[in-house]
N, C-alpha and C positions, 0 to 999 in steps of 0.2 A: 344679507347678501351672501349668496352661495359662492363657494370657491370652485374653481374648475378642477377636474381630476388631476391635472398636471400640477397645479398649485398645491393640492393636498399631498401628492407624492413628494414634491420638493420640501414641504413642511415636515412630513414624516421622516424624510432622509436627514434633514437638519436636526430634528429632535433626536434621532437615533445617534447621529454623530456626536452631538453635545453630550448625551448620556454616556456614550462610550469614552469620551475624553475625560469626563468627570470620574468615571471608574478607574481609569489609568492613573489619574492624579491621586485617587484614594489609595491605590496600590503603592504610593510613595515614589512614583517615577516622574521626575520633572519633565515637562513637555513644552514644546513651542509649536505653534501653527503658523505656517507661511501661506498666506492666502494668494491664490493665483487662479486664473481662468485659462484653460479648462482644467488645469491640474493644481491642486494644493498639496502641501507637504505637512506631515506631522512628524516632528523630530522628538523622539522619546529617549531619555537617558535611562538605561537599565543599570541601577546602582548595585554595588556589592550587597550581599545578604546582610541583613540587620545583625549587628554585633560582630561583624567581621572586619569593620573599618580599620581597626588597630591590630589586626592579626599579623603575626610574624611571617605568615605565608603570603605569597603574591596574591593580590586582590584582583578578581576578574570583574570587568564591567565593559559596557559598550554603549553605543548609540545606535538606535534603529531609525532609519529614515523611511517613512511610508509616503509614497507618491500616489495620490488618489485623484481620480477624475471626479468631476462634480456630481456624477451619478452614483458615487460610492454610497451604499454598499452593493449596488447591483453588479458592479465590476470590482473584483478584489484589487487591493493596492499592490504596487510594485514595492518590494522591500529591499533595502540595503543595510548591511551591518557595517558601521563605521566607528571611528573613535575607539577601537579595540584596545583594551588594557589587559596585558597578561592573558591573551585570548588564544588558546590552542587552535590550530587549523582544524583539527578534528571536531572541536566544539562548534565551529562555524558550519561545518557540514551537517552536524546533528540538528542544529537550529533551522537551517534552510530546509532540511527534510521534514521537520515538524511543521514549518510554514506551508510547505506543499500539501501536507495532510490537511491542515486547517482550511486551505483554499478549497479542497475537494469536499470537505464535510460541512463547513459553515456556510450559511447563505446571508444571514442578517448582519453579522458583525465579523470583522476579520482582525482589526487592529488590537482590540482588547484581548482576544484569545492568543494572539501572537505574542503580545507583550507578557502576558502571564505565563505562557509556555517558556519564553526566553528567561524570565525570572527563575522559574523552577529548574530549568536545565543548568543555568549558571550556578544556582545554589547547590545543586547536586554535585557539580564539578568542584565547587569550592570545598564542600564537605569531603569529597574524595581526596583532594589535595591535602587537606588538614589531617585526615586519617592516615594517609601515607607518610606525612611528615612525623606524626606521632609514633608510627611504627619504626621509622628510621631512628627517631630520638630515643626510643626505649631500647632498641637493639644495640645502640652505640654506648649508652650509659649503663 
């Protein structure tokens, strides 16, 4: 029995979403999916960089909430940064600017590139804070 083109499209979207969520989980980001129609949400915890959990410097982390219509990825998700921990306001602006760039550049997937970009940006900020703390520590001692 042949499937209708619309059914094929829906199956392709579902397979793409599932693959994207598996990749996010493999990146080490806990996630939850809240099903809803016409909008579902993907809640992703962006953890601190590996090895920084017990750092004396403040640990940066956040939660990303992606609100997606059922036709995702045809339409990019709406994204909110919540659950911010030691999160500089400047960093939020940098991440939102990167998300805007991803919306313009990517067509097949949005959530996974946004999560991996947020991980990278937070890790760079965490390294910057650690380096600054080491400089202060060496100049005092």
